[in-house]
C-alpha positions in Angstrom: -2.6 20.7 -26.7 -1.1 22.6 -23.8 -2.8 25.8 -24.7 -6.1 24.0 -25.1 -5.7 22.4 -21.6 -4.9 25.8 -20.2 -8.0 27.3 -21.8 -10.2 24.6 -20.3 -8.7 25.2 -16.8 -9.4 28.9 -17.1 -12.9 28.3 -18.4 -13.7 25.9 -15.6 -12.3 28.4 -13.0 -14.4 31.3 -14.5 -17.6 29.2 -14.4 -16.8 28.0 -10.9 -16.4 31.5 -9.6 -19.7 32.6 -11.1 -21.4 29.6 -9.5 -19.7 30.3 -6.1 -20.6 34.0 -6.2 -24.2 33.3 -7.1 -24.7 30.8 -4.3 -26.3 31.9 -1.0 -25.8 28.7 0.7 -23.2 28.6 3.5 -22.6 26.5 6.5 -22.2 28.0 9.9 -18.4 27.3 9.7 -18.1 29.0 6.3 -19.8 32.1 7.6 -16.7 32.8 9.6 -14.7 33.0 6.4 -11.8 30.9 5.1 -8.4 30.7 6.8 -5.6 32.4 4.9 -2.6 30.2 4.5 0.6 31.1 2.6 4.1 29.8 2.1 6.9 32.1 3.1 10.5 31.6 2.0 13.4 33.4 3.8 17.0 32.8 2.8 16.0 29.5 1.2 14.1 28.3 4.3 10.3 27.6 4.2 7.5 28.3 6.6 3.8 27.9 6.6 1.8 31.0 7.7 -1.8 30.4 8.8 -3.9 33.6 9.5 -0.7 35.6 10.0 1.0 33.1 12.4 3.7 30.5 11.8 2.1 27.0 11.6 4.2 23.9 11.9 2.0 20.9 11.2 1.8 18.5 14.2 -0.7 16.1 12.6 -2.0 12.6 12.1 -3.8 10.7 9.5 -6.7 8.4 10.5 -10.1 8.6 12.1 -9.4 7.8 15.8 -10.4 10.4 18.4 -9.7 13.9 17.1 -10.3 15.2 20.6 -7.5 13.0 21.9 -5.3 14.3 19.0 -5.9 17.8 20.2 -5.2 16.9 23.8 -2.0 15.2 22.8 -0.7 18.4 21.2 -1.8 17.8 17.6 -3.0 20.7 15.5 -4.1 19.1 12.2 -5.3 16.0 10.6 -5.2 14.7 7.0 -8.0 13.4 4.8 -7.3 11.5 1.6 -10.5 12.5 -0.2 -13.2 15.1 -0.1 -16.4 13.0 -0.2 -18.9 13.7 2.6 -16.3 15.4 4.9 -18.6 18.1 6.2 -18.9 16.5 9.7 -15.1 16.1 9.9 -14.5 19.8 9.0 -17.2 20.8 11.6 -15.3 18.7 14.2 -12.1 20.3 13.2 -13.5 23.8 13.6 -15.0 22.9 17.0 -11.6 21.6 18.2 -9.5 24.3 16.6 -7.7 21.8 14.3 -6.7 22.4 10.7 -7.2 19.9 7.9 -5.2 18.8 4.9 -8.1 18.1 2.5 -7.4 15.5 0.0 -8.7 15.5 -3.6 -8.5 11.8 -4.5 -7.0 11.1 -7.9 -7.5 7.7 -9.4 -4.6 5.2 -9.7 -4.0 3.7 -13.2 -5.8 0.5 -13.8 -7.6 -0.8 -10.8 -11.2 -1.8 -10.7 -12.2 1.3 -12.6 -9.7 0.7 -15.4 -8.7 4.3 -15.1 -6.2 5.7 -17.6 -4.7 9.2 -17.6 -4.6 8.8 -21.4 -8.4 8.6 -21.5 -9.6 12.2 -21.9 -13.1 11.5 -20.8 -12.0 9.9 -17.5 -9.5 12.7 -16.9 -12.2 15.3 -17.5 -14.7 13.6 -15.1 -12.0 13.6 -12.4 -11.2 17.2 -13.1 -14.8 18.1 -12.6 -15.1 16.2 -9.4 -12.1 18.1 -8.1 -13.6 21.4 -9.1 -16.8 20.6 -7.2 -14.8 19.7 -4.1 -12.8 22.9 -4.2 -15.8 25.1 -4.6 -17.7 23.3 -1.8 -15.0 23.6 0.8 -12.6 26.4 -0.1 -14.3 28.8 2.4 -14.3 26.5 5.3 -12.0 27.9 8.0 -10.7 24.4 8.8 -8.9 24.0 5.4 -5.2 24.2 5.6 -3.9 22.8 2.3 -5.3 20.9 -0.7 -3.7 17.5 -1.2 -4.1 16.7 -4.9 -3.7 13.0 -5.2 -2.1 10.3 -3.1 0.4 7.9 -4.6 -1.3 8.1 -8.0 2.0 8.5 -9.9 2.6 4.8 -10.6 5.7 2.7 -10.0 8.3 5.2 -11.4 6.4 8.5 -11.6 7.4 8.9 -15.2 4.1 9.3 -17.0 3.7 12.9 -18.1 -0.1 12.4 -18.6 -0.5 11.9 -14.8 1.5 15.0 -14.0 -0.4 17.1 -16.6 -3.7 16.1 -14.8 -2.2 17.0 -11.4 -1.0 20.3 -12.8 -4.4 21.1 -14.4 -6.1 20.6 -11.0 -3.5 22.5 -9.1 -3.8 25.5 -11.6 -7.6 25.4 -11.2 -7.2 25.3 -7.4 -5.1 28.4 -7.5 -7.6 30.2 -9.6 -10.6 29.2 -7.5 -9.0 29.5 -4.1 -6.3 32.2 -3.4 -6.2 31.3 0.3 -4.7 27.8 0.4 -1.6 26.2 -1.1 -1.6 23.0 -3.2 0.2 19.8 -2.5 0.6 16.5 -4.2 1.5 13.3 -2.4 3.8 10.6 -3.7 4.9 7.2 -2.4 8.5 8.1 -1.4 10.6 10.1 -3.8 12.4 7.7 -6.1 12.1 7.2 -9.8 11.0 10.3 -11.8 8.8 11.8 -9.1 10.8 14.8 -8.2 12.0 15.7 -11.8 8.4 15.2 -13.0 6.9 17.5 -10.4 9.6 20.1 -11.1 9.0 19.9 -14.8 5.3 19.5 -15.2 3.7 20.9 -12.0 4.6 24.6 -11.4 1.3 25.1 -9.6 2.1 22.5 -7.0 3.4 24.4 -4.0 4.3 21.6 -1.6 5.6 18.0 -2.1 3.8 15.6 0.2 5.9 12.5 0.9 4.7 9.1 2.3 7.9 7.6 3.8 8.3 4.6 6.1 11.5 2.5 5.9 13.3 5.4 4.3 12.2 8.2 6.7 15.5 8.8 8.3 17.2 9.6 5.0 14.4 11.2 3.1 15.4 14.8 3.6 18.9 14.3 2.3 17.7 12.2 -0.6 15.1 14.9 -1.4 17.8 17.5 -1.8 20.2 15.1 -3.6 17.4 14.3 -6.2 16.8 18.0 -6.9 13.8 18.8 -4.7 13.2 22.5 -4.6 9.7 22.8 -3.1 9.0 22.6 0.6 7.7 19.2 1.8 5.3 17.7 4.3 5.8 14.2 5.5 2.3 13.1 4.9 2.6 9.5 6.2 5.3 8.0 8.5 5.5 5.1 10.9 7.1 1.7 11.1 8.6 0.3 7.9 6.0 -1.4 5.8 5.6 -5.1 5.2 6.8 -4.6 1.6 10.1 -3.2 2.8 13.3 -4.7 4.3 11.9 -5.7 7.7 13.4 -9.2 8.0 11.5 -12.3 7.0 10.9 -15.9 8.1 12.0 -18.7 5.7 8.4 -18.7 4.4 8.7 -15.0 3.7 6.4 -13.7 6.4 7.5 -10.2 7.5 8.7 -9.7 11.1 6.6 -7.0 12.9 8.0 -4.8 15.7 6.4 -4.7 19.1 4.3 -1.6 19.9 7.1 -0.5 22.2 9.7 -0.8 19.4 7.4 1.0 17.0 7.2 4.0 19.4 10.9 4.3 19.1 10.6 4.4 15.3 8.2 7.4 15.6 10.5 9.1 18.0 13.6 8.7 15.7 11.7 9.7 12.6 10.3 12.8 14.2 13.6 13.9 15.8 16.0 13.1 12.9 13.9 14.1 9.9 10.9 16.3 10.8 12.3 18.4 13.7 15.8 18.7 12.2 14.2 20.1 9.0 11.8 22.5 10.7 12.4 26.0 9.4 14.2 24.5 6.4 12.3 22.4 3.9 9.9 20.6 6.2 6.5 22.2 7.0 5.5 19.5 9.4 4.1 16.0 9.3 1.2 13.6 9.7 1.9 10.4 11.6 0.2 7.2 10.4 -2.1 5.6 11.4 -4.1 7.6 14.0 -6.6 4.7 14.2 -6.7 1.0 13.6 -6.0 -0.7 10.3 -5.8 -4.4 9.3 -3.0 -4.5 6.7 -0.5 -7.4 6.6 -1.4 -8.1 10.2 -4.0 -6.9 12.6 -1.6 -4.5 14.3 1.1 -3.4 11.8 0.2 0.3 11.4 -2.5 1.1 14.0 -1.6 3.5 16.8 -4.8 2.3 18.5 -6.7 -1.0 18.9 -10.2 -1.5 17.5 -11.6 -0.9 21.0 -9.9 2.6 21.1 -7.0 1.6 23.4 -4.0 3.7 22.7 -0.6 2.2 22.0 2.8 3.6 22.9 3.2 5.4 19.6 0.5 7.8 20.8 2.6 8.5 23.9 5.6 9.1 21.8 3.9 11.6 19.5 2.3 13.4 22.5 5.6 13.9 24.1 7.2 15.1 20.9 4.4 17.6 20.3 4.1 18.9 23.8 7.5 18.3 25.3 5.9 16.5 28.3 5.8 12.8 28.9 2.4 11.2 29.4 1.1 11.3 32.9 0.2 7.6 32.7 2.3 5.8 30.1 1.2 2.7 28.1 2.3 -0.8 29.0 5.4 -2.1 27.3 6.1 -5.4 25.6 9.9 -6.0 25.4 9.8 -9.3 23.5 7.6 -12.2 22.4 9.3 -15.4 21.5 8.2 -19.0 20.7 10.3 -22.1 21.2 9.5 -23.4 17.7 8.3 -21.4 14.8 8.0 -24.2 12.3 6.1 -27.3 13.5 4.2 -30.3 12.3 0.4 -30.3 12.2 -1.1 -30.4 15.7 2.2 -29.8 17.5 2.4 -27.8 20.8 4.6 -24.7 21.2 5.3 -22.4 24.1 5.5 -18.6 23.9 7.5 -16.5 26.3 6.5 -12.9 27.0 8.5 -10.1 28.6 6.7 -6.9 29.6 7.3 -3.7 31.6 4.8 -1.7 33.6 5.8 1.9 33.9 2.4 3.1 35.2 2.1 0.5 38.0 -1.5 -0.2 37.0 -2.7 -3.8 37.1 -2.1 -5.4 33.7 -3.9 -8.2 31.9 -3.1 -10.1 28.7 -5.0 -11.6 25.8 -3.5 -14.2 23.6 -4.9 -14.8 20.1 -3.9 -17.2 17.3 -5.1 -16.4 13.8 -4.6 -17.8 10.3 -2.1 -15.7 8.3 -3.8 -14.8 5.0 -0.3 -14.2 3.6 -1.3 -10.9 2.0 1.6 -8.7 2.9 1.5 -6.3 -0.1 -1.9 -4.8 -0.4 -1.2 -1.4 -1.9 -2.5 0.3 1.2 -5.9 -1.5 1.1 -7.6 -2.6 4.3 -7.6 -6.4 4.8 -10.5 -8.4 6.2 -9.9 -9.7 9.8 -8.1 -13.0 9.8 -9.8 -16.2 11.0 -9.2 -16.8 14.7 -8.3 -20.3 15.8 -10.5 -21.1 18.8 -9.3 -23.1 21.8 -5.7 -23.0 20.8 -4.3 -21.2 23.8 -3.9 -22.6 27.3 -2.1 -21.4 30.5 -1.9 -17.8 29.0 -0.6 -15.2 31.4 1.8 -12.2 31.4 4.8 -14.5 31.3 3.7 -16.7 28.3 1.3 -19.2 27.0 1.0 -22.8 25.6 -0.4 -23.1 22.1 -1.7 -26.2 20.4 -1.1 -25.5 16.7 -3.8 -26.6 14.2 -3.8 -29.7 12.1 -4.2 -27.5 9.0 -0.9 -26.7 7.3 0.0 -23.1 6.6 1.2 -19.8 8.2 -0.3 -18.4 11.4 0.1 -15.3 13.6 0.3 -15.5 17.4 -0.7 -12.2 19.1 -0.2 -10.9 22.6 -2.2 -7.9 23.8 -1.4 -6.4 27.2 -3.9 -3.9 28.8 -3.8 -1.6 31.8 -7.5 -1.5 32.2 -7.7 2.2 31.6 -7.6 2.5 27.8 -3.9 1.8 27.2 -2.3 -1.3 25.7 0.8 -2.9 24.1 1.0 -5.5 21.3 3.4 -8.1 19.9 3.0 -10.8 17.2 5.1 -13.6 16.0 4.7 -15.8 12.9 4.5 -19.6 13.2 4.2 -22.1 10.3 2.6 -25.5 10.3 4.5 -27.6 7.8 2.6 -29.2 5.0 2.2 -32.9 5.6 2.7 -33.7 1.9 6.2 -35.0 1.2 6.3 -33.1 -2.1 5.6 -29.8 -0.3 7.3 -30.2 3.0 9.4 -27.2 3.9 8.5 -25.2 0.8 8.2 -21.5 1.5 4.6 -20.4 1.5 3.9 -17.7 -1.0 2.0 -14.6 0.3 -1.3 -13.9 -1.5 -1.8 -12.5 -4.0 1.3 -14.4 -5.3 2.3 -12.5 -8.4 3.7 -14.4 -11.4 3.8 -11.4 -13.7 2.9 -7.7 -13.2 4.3 -4.4 -14.2 4.2 -3.4 -10.6 6.0 -6.4 -9.3 9.4 -6.8 -10.9 10.6 -9.5 -8.5 7.9 -12.1 -9.1 8.0 -15.6 -7.7 8.6 -17.4 -11.0 10.8 -16.8 -14.0 9.7 -17.4 -17.6 12.8 -19.5 -18.3 11.3 -22.8 -19.6 11.0 -22.4 -23.3 9.4 -25.4 -25.1 9.0 -26.7 -28.6 10.5 -24.6 -31.3 12.3 -22.2 -28.9 14.0 -20.3 -31.7 10.6 -19.1 -32.8 9.6 -17.7 -29.4 10.0 -14.1 -28.5 9.0 -12.5 -25.2 8.9 -8.8 -24.3 8.1 -8.3 -20.6 8.0 -4.5 -20.9 5.8 -4.1 -23.9 4.0 -0.6 -23.8 1.3 -1.7 -26.3 -2.0 -1.0 -24.4 -1.2 -2.8 -21.1 -4.1 -4.0 -19.0 -2.6 -2.1 -16.0 0.5 -0.2 -15.2 3.0 1.0 -17.8 3.6 -2.3 -19.7 2.5 -5.9 -20.3 4.0 -9.2 -21.6 4.1 -9.6 -25.4 4.3 -13.3 -26.4 5.1 -14.3 -30.0 5.5 -17.7 -31.8 6.8 -16.8 -35.2 7.0 -20.3 -36.8 4.4 -21.4 -39.4 4.4 -25.0 -38.1 5.1 -26.9 -34.9 4.4 -25.7 -31.4 6.0 -23.5 -28.7 5.4 -22.5 -25.2 7.0 -20.9 -22.1 6.9 -22.1 -18.5 7.4 -19.8 -15.5 9.7 -21.8 -13.2 11.2 -21.9 -9.7 14.1 -22.5 -9.7 14.8 -21.1 -13.2 15.7 -23.5 -16.0 14.7 -26.5 -13.9 12.7 -29.4 -15.3 12.4 -31.4 -12.1 16.0 -32.0 -11.2 16.3 -29.5 -8.4 14.4 -28.6 -5.2 12.3 -25.5 -5.3 8.8 -24.2 -5.8 6.3 -22.5 -3.5 3.5 -23.7 -1.2 0.4 -22.1 -2.6 -2.0 -24.0 -0.4 -4.1 -20.9 0.4 -4.7 -20.0 -3.2 -8.2 -20.8 -4.6 -7.5 -19.8 -8.2 -4.9 -18.6 -10.7 -6.1 -15.5 -12.6 -4.6 -13.7 -15.6 -5.5 -11.2 -18.3 -4.9 -12.0 -21.9 -5.7 -10.6 -25.4 -4.8 -11.5 -28.9 -3.1 -9.2 -31.4 -6.0 -9.8 -33.9 -8.4 -12.0 -32.0 -9.0 -15.7 -32.7 -5.6 -16.9 -31.4 -5.9 -20.3 -29.6 -3.6 -20.8 -26.6 -3.6 -23.3 -23.7 -2.7 -22.1 -20.2 -1.4 -24.4 -17.4 0.4 -24.8 -14.1 2.2 -27.7 -12.5 3.5 -29.6 -15.6 6.3 -31.6 -13.8 4.9 -35.1 -13.2 5.9 -37.8 -10.7 8.5 -39.2 -13.1 10.7 -36.3 -12.1 12.9 -36.3 -9.0 11.3 -33.0 -7.8 7.8 -32.8 -9.3 5.0 -30.3 -9.0 2.5 -31.5 -6.4 -0.5 -31.0 -8.8 -1.5 -29.6 -12.1 -4.4 -27.7 -13.7 -5.1 -26.0 -17.0 -7.4 -24.1 -19.4 -7.2 -25.8 -22.8 -7.6 -24.1 -26.2 -8.6 -20.7 -25.1 -9.7 -18.5 -28.0 -8.5 -15.0 -27.4 -10.3 -11.7 -28.1 -8.5 -8.6 -29.2 -9.7 -6.9 -26.0 -8.4 -7.7 -22.6 -10.3 -10.5 -20.8 -9.6 -12.0 -17.4 -9.3 -15.8 -17.1 -9.3 -18.0 -14.1 -8.0 -21.5 -13.4 -9.9 -23.1 -10.5 -7.6 -24.6 -7.9 -10.3 -26.1 -5.6 -9.2 -29.5 -4.3 -5.7 -29.2 -5.8 -2.5 -30.1 -3.8 -0.6 -26.9 -4.0 2.1 -27.6 -1.4 4.8 -27.5 -4.1 4.2 -25.7 -7.3 7.4 -25.3 -9.3 6.0 -24.3 -12.7 3.7 -21.5 -11.7 2.3 -20.6 -15.1 2.6 -22.0 -18.6 1.4 -21.1 -22.1 1.6 -23.4 -25.1 0.2 -23.2 -28.6 0.3 -25.0 -31.9 1.1 -22.8 -35.0 -2.1 -22.2 -37.1 0.1 -21.8 -40.2 1.1 -18.2 -39.5 2.9 -16.3 -36.7 0.9 -15.8 -33.5 1.1 -12.7 -31.2 -0.8 -12.3 -27.9 -0.4 -10.4 -24.7 -0.5 -11.3 -21.0 -0.8 -9.2 -17.9 -1.5 -9.4 -14.1 -0.9 -13.1 -13.6 -1.3 -14.1 -10.0 -2.5 -16.7 -7.5 -5.4 -15.5 -5.3 
């Protein structure tokens, strides 16, 4: 199999070279010839050489002004894919910037149901990669090829993924002798480093996206056996999925733009500069632009109107050695007198700022709904709904806020401007308690609220409530038998030939209504899950909220899909939650079945509230 794959790589490269040599089409930029980039190792230390000169990457990822990037001392920007990037490469050539050109590799599962064990899908991806390399390899803006971004899965231990990466890397080397190859992973844990070392000899550089662990990533890279030079391909404030501190309702606590600038400074000084001339070839800060993820301001180094934040000042000073001539405003703190209130209650916010430029400052206050989607897998989120007419007496010292009558979580934002394209931001979470006695004070679950998924080991509920003939029930929550997504699914068995059985996912575990617990799922509109039968024809009922008002601590409502007949193929099911009281759901998911006279086996995957 290995020799056959190598034959295909060589054949594709030979055909690609023939096509490239027979083509007389070239852009004006390509007429100048490709840049020549190589890796040089001296006494165990690494250096990137571009057109004969040492090149330490001072880069950014994102689509904000590339001219500003150049003026701030940047020399490169990163692209995650190679679709329709001609204009961006032209801009790079005009500005004298180099580009890490990404070759996007699919993630397992997802809307395309991609599998690295599907030879047809892998072959199509290989061909798309070949076309991108042939199209852009002679563009003088190209610095490195980034083959994939966080496509490795949760643990990075699937050889099929790394074989696909290696095949594209080998092809890249055969088609393009002028630029090194890189693959980018989400941090470096699991089997990422051993897998790259074992399966990917044609990967020259390890790209690392690191946020909360950026200060220790260099030491950890060595300790885990990393031998290739690395580029920090994304860094910035710790992500909402990391240990950032949380409210009692699990909303993550975001840093002010001023505190984020300090994160960029520390990361660059302690990891990137300290490793220069050793293992580190440079970095790309994230995000050179604006992105709605978790909140409206978590990662962006700019606001949607183009206003720059203090993180831009920080990177400019690190790249050039000179502080900005006119610095951004600073927000030192934003606090509210009450962060959990009853519907319609007033609160007061206190704002502390600093004005190093001396320019006149203004402030904008905004209250939005919190969609409670903190873990998005890097996806952009839609802008949250703004609550109109909630703010009064807003100024640079604070504001009065009338909280809505609708229960749920909210974000209070403060934006400070200097009137000349610079700004500062801060945000605090506030929660309006549910008015229902059953749900009062329950933590609000972020959406999507995962009940079971291979990618989310610490789900909200535990499958601890076994019902009926419990001795006949078997669960395997890491079953590798054709999962819907990820590396495994949930295998459910009822082995009795009579009676019934079922399992309830509970919070707290093993509680049937005697203890407080549960989650406020008010914002959810449906419960979705994927299921398939081992043979097809299996009949199973699916429910939520089975603790009634006879219990001391009941579920606030219930819903179900009765007598679902399963197919042997994966199918998604949905329980509509419109009009349901979801302020306290303690049994988040339930399956129950009656024996048809023989053992029953079926599979579940990707159970979540949306």
